[in-house]
C-alpha positions in Angstrom: -25.0 -47.4 -86.1 -28.4 -47.0 -84.4 -27.5 -49.8 -82.0 -24.2 -48.0 -81.1 -26.0 -44.7 -80.6 -28.4 -46.3 -78.1 -25.6 -47.8 -76.1 -23.9 -44.4 -75.9 -27.1 -42.7 -74.8 -27.8 -45.3 -72.1 -24.2 -44.9 -70.8 -24.6 -41.2 -70.7 -27.8 -41.5 -68.8 -26.1 -43.8 -66.2 -23.2 -41.3 -65.7 -25.6 -38.4 -65.2 -27.7 -40.3 -62.7 -24.5 -41.3 -60.9 -23.3 -37.7 -60.7 -26.7 -36.6 -59.3 -26.5 -39.3 -56.6 -22.9 -38.2 -55.6 -24.0 -34.6 -55.4 -27.0 -35.4 -53.3 -24.8 -37.6 -51.0 -22.2 -34.8 -50.6 -25.0 -32.3 -49.9 -26.4 -34.5 -47.2 -23.0 -35.0 -45.6 -22.3 -31.3 -45.6 -25.7 -30.6 -44.1 -25.1 -33.1 -41.3 -21.6 -31.6 -40.6 -23.1 -28.1 -40.4 -25.8 -29.3 -38.0 -23.2 -31.0 -35.8 -21.2 -27.8 -35.6 -24.2 -25.8 -34.7 -25.1 -28.3 -32.0 -21.5 -28.1 -30.6 -21.6 -24.3 -30.5 -24.9 -24.4 -28.7 -23.6 -26.9 -26.1 -20.5 -24.7 -25.6 -22.7 -21.6 -24.9 -24.8 -23.6 -22.5 -21.7 -24.8 -20.7 -20.2 -21.3 -20.3 -23.5 -19.9 -19.1 -23.7 -22.7 -16.6 -20.2 -22.0 -15.4 -20.9 -18.2 -15.0 -24.1 -19.0 -13.1 -22.3 -21.3 -10.8 -19.5 -18.7 -10.2 -22.1 -16.0 -9.5 -24.0 -18.2 -7.1 -20.7 -19.1 -5.3 -19.9 -15.4 -4.9 -23.4 -14.6 -3.7 -23.4 -17.2 -1.0 -20.7 -16.9 1.7 -21.2 -18.8 4.9 -20.1 -17.3 8.3 -17.4 -20.0 8.6 -16.0 -19.2 5.2 -16.2 -15.4 5.9 -14.1 -15.8 9.1 -11.6 -18.1 7.3 -11.0 -15.5 4.5 -10.9 -12.7 7.0 -8.2 -14.5 9.0 -6.2 -14.9 5.8 -6.4 -11.2 5.1 -5.6 -10.2 8.6 -2.4 -12.4 8.6 -1.4 -11.0 5.2 -1.9 -7.4 6.3 0.1 -8.0 9.5 3.0 -9.6 7.5 3.0 -6.7 5.0 3.0 -4.1 7.8 6.4 -5.5 8.9 7.8 -3.9 5.7 5.6 -0.8 6.0 4.7 -1.2 2.3 1.1 -0.5 1.2 -0.9 -3.5 0.2 -2.8 -3.4 -3.1 -6.4 -4.6 -3.5 -5.3 -7.0 -6.2 -3.0 -8.7 -3.7 -5.9 -9.1 -1.3 -7.9 -10.7 -4.1 -5.2 -13.3 -4.7 -5.2 -14.1 -1.0 -8.9 -15.0 -0.7 -9.3 -16.3 -4.3 -10.9 -14.8 -7.4 -14.2 -16.5 -6.6 -14.7 -14.1 -3.7 -13.8 -10.9 -5.6 -17.3 -9.4 -5.2 -17.3 -10.3 -1.5 -13.9 -8.7 -0.8 -15.3 -5.5 0.8 -17.3 -7.6 3.3 -14.2 -9.9 4.0 -11.9 -6.9 4.4 -14.4 -5.2 6.8 -14.4 -8.3 9.0 -10.6 -8.5 8.8 -10.3 -4.9 9.9 -12.6 -5.5 12.8 -10.4 -8.5 13.9 -7.2 -6.4 13.6 -8.6 -3.5 15.6 -10.1 -5.7 18.3 -7.1 -8.0 18.8 -4.0 -6.0 17.8 -5.2 -2.4 17.9 -4.5 -1.8 14.2 -6.9 0.1 11.9 -7.0 -0.6 8.2 -6.8 2.7 6.2 -7.2 3.1 2.5 -4.8 5.6 1.1 -6.3 8.6 -0.7 -3.5 9.2 -3.2 -3.0 5.5 -3.9 -6.4 4.2 -4.6 -7.1 0.6 -3.7 -4.0 0.5 -1.5 -4.1 -0.1 2.3 -1.9 0.4 5.3 -2.2 -0.4 9.0 -2.2 2.4 11.6 -1.5 1.6 15.2 -4.2 3.0 17.3 -2.4 2.2 20.6 0.4 4.7 20.1 0.2 8.4 19.0 -3.2 9.5 17.8 -3.5 11.0 14.3 -1.9 14.5 14.5 -2.3 14.3 18.3 -6.0 15.4 18.6 -5.9 13.8 22.1 -2.7 14.4 24.1 -1.7 11.5 26.3 1.3 11.1 28.6 3.4 8.4 26.8 5.8 7.8 29.6 6.4 9.5 33.0 9.0 7.1 34.6 12.6 7.7 33.6 14.3 4.9 31.5 17.9 4.1 32.2 18.5 1.7 29.3 18.6 2.1 25.5 15.6 -0.1 25.0 13.5 2.6 26.8 14.9 5.3 24.5 14.1 3.2 21.5 10.5 2.7 22.7 10.0 6.4 23.3 11.3 7.3 19.8 9.0 4.6 18.3 6.0 6.1 20.0 6.8 9.5 18.5 6.7 8.0 15.0 3.8 5.6 15.7 6.0 2.6 14.9 6.9 -0.7 16.6 9.2 -1.1 19.5 11.5 -3.6 17.7 12.2 -1.3 14.7 15.6 0.2 13.8 16.0 3.2 16.1 18.9 4.7 14.1 16.8 4.8 10.9 13.8 6.1 12.9 15.9 8.9 14.3 16.9 9.9 10.7 13.3 9.7 9.5 12.2 11.9 12.4 14.8 14.5 11.6 13.7 14.6 8.0 10.0 14.9 8.9 10.9 17.7 11.4 12.8 19.7 8.8 9.9 19.4 6.3 7.3 20.4 8.9 9.3 23.4 10.2 9.9 24.7 6.7 6.2 24.9 5.8 5.5 21.3 4.8 7.4 21.3 1.5 11.2 21.2 1.0 13.1 21.3 -2.3 15.5 18.4 -2.9 18.6 20.5 -2.8 17.7 21.9 0.6 16.9 18.5 2.1 20.1 17.0 0.7 22.1 19.8 2.1 20.5 19.2 5.5 21.3 15.5 5.3 24.9 16.2 4.5 25.2 18.2 7.8 24.3 14.9 9.4 26.9 13.0 7.5 24.3 11.3 5.3 25.1 11.6 1.6 22.2 10.3 -0.4 23.9 10.6 -3.8 27.1 8.9 -2.7 27.7 5.3 -3.8 29.6 4.6 -0.6 27.9 2.7 2.1 27.1 4.6 5.4 28.5 2.8 8.5 25.0 3.0 10.1 22.4 3.4 7.4 24.1 1.4 4.6 23.0 2.5 1.2 21.5 6.0 1.9 19.8 6.3 -1.5 17.9 3.0 -1.1 17.0 4.0 2.5 15.6 7.3 1.2 13.6 5.5 -1.5 12.4 3.1 1.2 10.9 6.1 3.1 9.1 7.1 0.0 7.8 3.6 -0.8 6.6 3.3 2.8 4.6 6.5 2.4 6.5 8.4 5.0 7.7 10.8 2.4 6.1 12.1 -0.8 8.0 13.4 -3.8 6.6 15.9 -6.3 8.4 16.3 -9.7 8.2 19.5 -11.7 9.0 18.5 -15.3 8.2 21.8 -16.9 11.4 23.5 -15.7 15.0 22.8 -16.6 16.6 21.2 -14.7 13.8 19.1 -13.3 12.9 20.1 -9.7 11.9 17.7 -6.9 10.3 18.6 -3.7 9.4 16.5 -0.6 6.5 16.6 1.8 5.0 14.3 4.4 3.5 11.1 3.0 0.1 9.8 4.0 1.6 7.4 6.6 3.4 10.2 8.3 0.2 12.3 8.3 -1.6 9.5 10.0 1.0 8.3 12.5 3.5 11.1 13.3 2.4 13.6 16.0 3.0 17.2 15.0 2.7 18.3 18.6 5.7 16.1 19.5 7.6 17.6 16.5 7.3 21.1 18.0 8.1 19.8 21.5 11.3 18.3 20.1 12.3 21.5 18.3 11.8 23.5 21.5 14.0 21.0 23.3 16.7 21.5 20.7 16.6 25.3 20.9 16.3 25.4 24.6 15.9 28.7 26.5 12.4 27.9 27.8 10.9 28.0 24.3 7.4 26.5 24.1 5.5 25.0 21.1 3.1 28.0 21.2 5.9 30.3 20.3 5.8 28.8 16.8 2.5 30.4 15.9 2.2 29.3 12.3 3.1 25.7 13.1 0.9 25.7 16.2 -2.2 26.6 14.2 -1.7 23.5 12.1 -2.1 21.2 15.1 -5.6 20.1 16.2 -6.8 21.4 19.6 -6.4 18.6 22.2 -9.6 17.1 23.6 -8.2 16.8 27.0 -5.2 18.4 28.7 -2.1 16.4 29.6 1.4 17.0 30.6 4.0 16.1 27.9 6.6 13.5 28.8 9.9 15.1 29.6 11.7 11.7 29.3 10.1 11.3 25.9 11.7 14.5 24.6 15.1 13.7 26.3 15.4 10.3 24.8 14.3 11.6 21.3 16.8 14.5 21.5 19.6 12.0 22.5 18.8 9.6 19.6 18.7 12.2 16.9 21.7 14.1 18.2 23.9 11.0 17.9 23.5 11.2 14.1 24.5 14.9 13.9 28.0 16.1 13.5 27.6 19.4 15.3 24.6 18.6 17.5 22.6 21.5 16.3 19.7 22.1 13.8 
């Protein structure tokens, strides 16, 4: 019995020692795994810090050659966008030059603006009501709100191309644009300006119906196509601005000049056009309230008679009765 007891005790001691060895081995393996994980996390943090450092250094250093290259990309993009007359967002410009130059975008945009003004006569303008959005304003046509009066044309034109060019100058737009749509836009802007700068939607739609333009009609106009889409296009291009009053029933909408119209369309020419429509020797100064809203010219000049004749002809073609 004593011999059997000794064998059992020795066996028990061997099992306990084996368990202690297994526990110590497992603890060592767990400790090494934890240390490896800590080392991996540390290496990852160092890698991210190094990437951010390299990104910051690449943004801080911009060579003159790279600046001109990025500015050229922005200039081409702005010119292409101007063809559609839709404002360009700052986020779109960031995609053009690359995210690595995000912090350098103001410097690149300034260089692109200088290039566009020097080569093409365009000025990059940031919109006030659409922050971080930009449009191009042609500095070679009508000045902003006509602070300087210049004779746009003195020689009579005998072809339609000359008339189209004259109407484009009034609106501050390109020569190859759609003159029929320009005439409609000029008529809308004229009505808004002559009615105090703000027109309710029902009043404006009634005026357009007098011209044979039905904005709410699903039918396509023979000249303007889908009139509703054309009207929305004028708003998207910032020629028109819509204000919605939701606290009344039914909801009221009113329209005023958009920021592009404020920058490009000459109010003095608007009054000259209205005087031409009314006739009877009426002069812009006779509209006292409207005349006070026009900046005083820095130098006198004789308005172009042919300019008013061509504009009156173009707008009158879209009217049913030929009167305002």
